[in-house]
N, C-alpha and C positions, 0 to 999 in steps of 0.2 A: 587263373591270374586276372582276366578281365572281370570275372563276377566280383572278386575281391576289390579292384580297383574301383568298379561301379558302386559297391556298397560303402567304399570310403569317401566317394564323392557325394552321395547321398547323405552320409552321416553329416560330413562337413556342412552341406547346404542346410541341413534341419538344424545344425548347432547356430549356424551364421544367422538363420532367420529367427531364432530364439533370442538373439541379443536386442530384438525390438528395433533394429536400424540397419537399412541396406547401405548406409554411408558411414562408416565409423569416423569418429573425431569430433571435433569441436563444432558446436552450432552457436555462432556469434549472436543470432537473434535472442536466443534465452540468456545468454551470458551478459550481453549489455543491458537487457531489460531486467534481469536479476540484479545487475550492479545498480541500476536506478532505483529499484525497490529497497536495497540495503542502504544507499545513501539516503533515502527519504526517511526510513526508520532512524538512522543515526541522527539525523537532524532534530527529530522528535525526541529522541533520546537526551540529546544535549540540552533541550529546554527543560527537560525533567530534572536532569542533574543540577542545572543552574537553579532551579526552583529550590531544590532540596538543600544546595549549598548556602543559598541566600537565607534560608531559615536557620541553618545550623551556625552559619557566621553571617550575621546581618552587615551589610556595609561592604562586603567582599566584591571585587571588580572581577568581571568575566573577561575583561580585554578583548581579544580578537572574536571570541566566542560570542560575545554580545550581539552579533549580527544574527545568531541563529536562535536566539532566547525568546523573541516574541513572534512565532508563527502564530496564526490567527487563532488556532485551537488552545494554544497556552494562554493567549490573551483572553479569550472567552472564559476560560477556566479561573484565572485570576479575577475577572470581574464578578464571576458568580460567586467566588469564595470571598469577595469583599475586601480585595487587595487595593489599599487606598493609593499605592504607588504607581499603578497602572491607569493610564488614561483611556476612556472609552472612545477618544478619537482615533487610537490605533486601528479601529476596525473600519473607519470610513476614509481610508487613503490608500493609494497604491503602495504596496510593500514589494519590494524586490524579491524578498524571501518567499513570501505567498505565491508570486509567479514561478519562482525556481521548484517550489514543491509542487505546483500545478503540473509544471512541465515534465518533472520526475515521475509522478505519478502516471501521467499521459503515456510515457515511454514504457513504464512498467506494465501497463495495460495492453500495449502492442504485443508484448510477449505472451500475455494471458489470453489475448486474442488468438494467437496462433496455436495455443495449447488447448482451447476450449471451444473454437468455432465449429467442431463437428458436434458439440453437444447442443449449442444453441447459437447460430450465427447472428441472429436478431439481438439476442441478449449481449453477446460479445462485442457487437457494432455499437450498441447503446453505450456499453461502458467505457470503451475505449474512446468514444467521441466526447463525453462528458467533461473530462478534465480539460481538453483543447478548447471546447466551447465555453468552460468556466475562465479561461484566460482572457477570452474575448470579452466576456460579460465583465468580468472583474476589471479590465482595462477601461472598459466604456462607463462603469457606474461607480467604480472605486469601491464598492461595498459587495454586490452580490457576485455570484460565481464560484466563490471558493468551496461551497458546499457541493459543487461537482465531484470533489473527492469523495466525499461520503455516498453520495448517490451512485457513483461508479462502483463503489467497494460493496454496496448492497447488491446492485444488479449481478455483478460479477460472482459475488459469493452464492447467490441464489443458483445461478448456473452451476458452480462447484458442487452443489449438493447432488448433482447428478454425474458427477466425474470421479471416477476412482484414481485419477492420478494425484488430486490435491487432498481428498479425504473429507469426510463431514466436520472433523474437528476445525480445521482451516475455515471451512464455509460457514460453521456458526459463529466462530470467533469475529468473522468479519460482517455477519449480519448483525449480531448484538452491537458490535463496536459503532456500526455506522447508525443504527437507530438511536443509540445513546447520544452519539455526537450530533446527529441532527437535532435532537430533542434540547440539547445544550445550546446549539446554535441558534434554535427558534427562541430559547428563553433569554438570550444574551441581552435582550432589549429591557428586560424585566428588573426588579430590584434582585440584590444578591440572594441567593438561595443556596442553603446548606446541601439540600437533597440534589438539586441539579448540578451543584459543584461536584458531589460524590459520584453521580451518575457520569457526568463529564469526565472525571478522572478515570473511572474503569473503562470508559469507552476509548479513551486516549491511550491507556496502557494496552487494552485488546487490539487498537490499530497499529501500535508499534510491534506487538506480538505477531499480528496477521502479515505486516509488511515483512518481518524478518524470516517468517515461515514460508512466505510466497517466493522471497529471494532464493531461499534453500532450494525449494521445489524448481525453479526456472534454472538455477546454477546446475541442478541434478539433470534437468532435460538438456541443458547446453552441452554437459559432459559426456553425453550419449549413454546415460543410463537407461535401462530398460524401464518403460513404463506402459501403462495401458490407459485407455480412454477414460 
C-alpha cells in the first residue's frame, strides 16, 4: 500500500513538473506586456486602414480615429510615396501618439526581457532601454528618438534567434522589418522614392505582424502555458 502511494506521489510530482511551472495561474507581467504589444499593433493597423479607406473613398473623415492615423512611420511612408496631403513638419514636432507608441513598446519589451534574459541579459537590457531613452530624446529634440522602436526590435529579434520560446519565424520578421523601417526612416529626408516607399510598406506590415505574434506569445506565457527557453 505504501509503495503504491509513493508511486502515485512520484508520478504526480513528475506530471506537475512537466507543466513547465511550479506556480500555476496567471502571470500578469506577461499579460500586461502582451496587452501593450497588442495595442501597439492595433494603432499601426488603424493607420493602414485609414490610408486604404482614403484611397478607396477620397475625402472620408476618420472622426475620433484621426488621432491614430499619423504615427511617424505612416507619415514617413506617405512622404516617400509622394502624398501631397502630408506635411513634412509632422516629423519635426512632439506628437503625443508617438510618445504613447514608444511607451507601449517599452512596456512590451519589459515582458520580452523577462522571457529572454536567460538567453542574453545584455541584449535584452539594451532592447528594453531603447524605447524609454527614445522618449527622452524625442521630447528633448522633437525629431530624434522614435527610431528606438526599430533599434529595440532589431536587438531583441536577434536574441530571439537563440530562443525556442518565440521561434525563428518571429525573429526573422522582426529583423527584416526593423532593417526596412530604419532604411525608410533614414531616407525620409530625401525626395519621394517608390522603392523606399515599397520597402517601408513591407517593413510596416511585418512590424504589425511581429507585434501581434509577440502579443500572442506573451499571452501564452502569462496564461501558464508550457514553454522552453
